N, C-alpha and C positions, 0 to 999 in steps of 0.2 A: 708542622708549626712547633714551633713552643716558648711560653712569656715566662719568662724566669726559665724555671727548673721545670715546671710543669709543661705535658703534653697540650699544647692545642685545638688542636688539629690534625689528623692526617688527609691529602690529597693524596686518593692514587688516576692509575690510567688504562686503560687497553683497550686491546684494537683486536683481540684472537690473537688465538697461534704462527696464522700467518702471519698476521698485523695486515689482513687486509676489512676487516669488520667495521662497524663505525668506533666510534670516539668515547669511550662510554668513561664516564667519570665517577669517582663514588666520597664523597666524602663522610670521615670517622669525627667520633667527637670519641673525649675523653668519657668513659662512663664508672660507675659504681666497681672499687676493690680492684680499679683498676686493667679494667677491661677502655678496648676500643669499640662504639660500637657507630655499624653503622646508622648515618644519621638519613642519607637521600644518595639518589643515581640518576648520574642526567645522561641523555645518549645530545652529543655534535656530530654534524655532519661533517661541519669542516668548524672547529672549534678555534673561539679565539678570545685574546682578553679585554672585551667589552661582553663578550658571553659571560666568558665565567665568572666576572664578576660581579653579573649584574644578578647570574646565581645565582653564587656564592653570598653575597654580601645580608642574607635576610637572615643566611645559618650564621657565620663570622661576624657579620659585621664591616662594616668599607676597609677599614683598616687593612686588614686581614687577608680578605679576600686579593685587593688591591696585592697585598706583596703574597699569595696567591699566583691571583694571574699575571701579573711579571718573574716568578720567580717561571710559566708555565712556557713563557716565549724565550726565555733560557734554550742554548742551547740543552737537547736532552746526559742522561749518564752514557756513558760506553753499555749493549748486554753484559751480562750477566755471563754468556755465552753457554750456562744450560739447557744440555738437550736433553730427549724424552730417555731412555735408555729402547733400544728396537725390540721388537714383540721379538720372542720366539726362544 
């Protein structure tokens, strides 16, 4: 999420390599010298917009939290199709 041209935050999501793990969310905030610092991690069994908004509001404020939660409710982009090379 950007505020004008400046980075405001990054919200990431992971369910493990096979997609069967718990929903783990990470929020990164701008750090010194252009870094993106991990601010918080939260695990949800079945995340919804209300849970995400409640978790994110104290971190990024109510407006940004609502905007991020709405984006999460939208259809996700397709996978990049990246595959790990076979061992051997």
